[in-house]
N, C-alpha and C positions, 0 to 999 in steps of 0.2 A: 538470439533465438531461444525460445523456451518451448520444448516439445513435451507434450503429455500423451502417453500411450496407455489406453485402457485403464484409466485411473478409477479406482474405487475407494471410498472411505466409508467404513462401517464403524459406528460407535456401539460399544457393548456387544461386540461380535460374539456369537455363540450363546447369547442369552435370549430369553423370550422377548425381551424388550429392545432387541437390537434395532438400530436405525441406520439405514443406508442413506447417507447425505449426498454422496457423489457416486454415480452408478455407470461405470464403463465409459468415461469421457476420454476422447482422443482429440487433441487440439494443438495447433501450432500458433504461437504468439510471435509475430514478427518484431524484430528489433527496431527501435526508434520510431514506434508507432503507438497510437493511443487506442487501447481496446477496452470496451465496456462489457462486463458480464451483467446482463439484464434479466430480471425475473422477479416474480412475487416473493414475499416472505416464505421461507421454507423451500425455495427452489434449489438450494445447494450452492448458490453463488458465493457466499461468504466462506463456506467450507472449501470450495475449490480455490478461492483466493488464498486461503491459509496454506494450502498445499503448494501453490505456485510460489509463494514467498518463503517456503521452507519453515513455516511456523508449525506445521504438522506433517506427519508421514502418511502416505497412502496405505490402505490396507493391502492393496495389490495394484500392479501396474508400475510404470516407470516414468520418471521425470528426468529430462536432459536439459542442461543449461550450457549453451554454447558448445554443444556436442559432448559434454561430460555428464555421465549418469550420476545423479546426486541423491536420488531417493533412498538409496541403501547405505549412504555414508554414515559413519558414526556421528553422534550428536556433536562432539567437539568440532568436527569439520563443518557440520551444518551451521553451527553457531558463527563460525568465522565467515562463511558465505553470506549469511544474513547481514552481518555487520558491514561487509565490504561491497556487497552487490545490491542489496535492497534498502530502500527507505520506505517507512511505513507511516501512513496517515490513517488514523482510526476515527470513526464517527463520534466517539466520545472525547477525542483529543488525548486523554490520559496524561495531562500535564501533572507534575508532582507539586502538590500544594506545599506552601511554606518556603519554597525557594523561588528564585527570580526567573523571569522569562529567559534571560541569558543562560543561567545554569541549566534550565530545562533543555535548551538547544544543545548544549555541550555534552549532556549525559551519554548519548550513544557512542561518542568518540573516546570516552575515558579508557575503555579496555584496550584501545589500540596504542596507548602509551605515548601519544603525541605530546610535544612540548606544550605546557599549559598556556603560556602567553600567546603562542601562535594559534592554539585552539580557540582561546578567548577572542582573539582578533577576528578569526574567521566567523565565529558565531555572531559577533556584532555586525560584521559585514552582511551576513544573511538577514538579520533583523532589519538592517538599513535597507536592503534590497526590497523587502516587503513593507517598508514605510512605518516600521514600529520601533526604530532604534531608540526613540525617546522613552519607550516603555521597557527597555532592556533590564533595568534594575528593579522593576515592579514585580511583586510576588504574583504567581500565576493566577491565584484566586481573585486578584484585583483587575484582571484583564477583562475587556468586553468579549462578546462571542467572536467577533471578527478578529480581534487581536489574538485571542486564544487559538483560533484556527491558523493564523498566519505564523504564530510561534510554533505550532505543531508542524507546519509545512517546513519551516526553517530547520527544525530538529530533524525531519526526515532527510534533509539535504546535507547535514553536517559532514557526513563521510563521502560526499559526492557520489552517490549511488548510480549505477547504470540503469537500474529498474526502480520505479516508484509504484508502490502498492497502496491503493486507497479504498477503504471499505466504507460504503455509504457516506462519503465525505460531506454531503450537503443535507444530511438527514435532519440536522438541528439548526439549519441556517435559513434565513429568509431569502426571498427571490434575489435581492440585490447582492447579498453575500455569495449566493450560489453562482450567480453569473461572474462575480469577481473570481471565485475559485476556478471556474472554467477558463477565464482569461489567463490565470496562472498556469493551468494545464497546457494551454496553447503555447506559453513561454517555454515550458519544459520541453514540449515537442520540438520547438525551434532549436533547443539545445541538444537535440538528438538523443533524448532520454526515452526509454521504453516505459510506458505508463499502463497499468492495468487497474481498472476501477470496477468495483461491484456497486451497482446502483439500480434503483427502479424509478429515479427521478428524470422526467423528460428534459429538464433543463441540462442534465448531464448527457444522456444518450442521444439527444437531438442536437447537441452542440456541434458547430462546424470544426471544433478542435479534435473531434473523434474520428478515427479512421475506420473502426470496425466495431460492430455490435454483435455479441454472441448471446442468443436467447436461451434461457435455461428454465426447466420446469421438472420437478420431481427428480432432481439430481442428474438430469440428462440435458444434452444440448438439443434444442429444437431446430433452430435455423441459425447458421453461421453466416454473417454478412460477408461481403467481398473483401 
């Protein structure tokens, strides 16, 4: 369970050009469910997602993860929480050019000091799970859009995270690939993972894999689904 209490995020606070991206949001995200943050561009959903995933700190308010208050922890503790608890899927994929798909998948696990051969084996198994094991040794820039997306998903899973965070994951995908992505989300749900997605794509928020849709506008929650 992730609990957000009166969360605000203000950029350039105290300046004339300050921007309030998240404005007093209180929200409970149930474990092992799929939640979609839906809203137009500028609604604050990506900023809220970054706060949920410990990629940013709130200006005010509190965030609790499994009952533990984490929003005020020192950065070194937040870094460890990000590595061990969250897997991130970004709309641009952010694969590192010049290295292979396999090496990209392995990257988030390097700081944990796992045996290299065991890590390499698990990364290959993940690529095989998503049907692209044959592309494991291909440089990331040689991958198709669908292959790059699946590599990014495998990378997000390399540390076996309890929570998967996805920011506009279908923004650069066609209809077929978007539906394939939601099939993968349904698989995650079946594995009892918690998934939080920011999206304004109806192929995402209308998917039967989604348990709850939270509507956002101007940094606030409009209507929270059941």
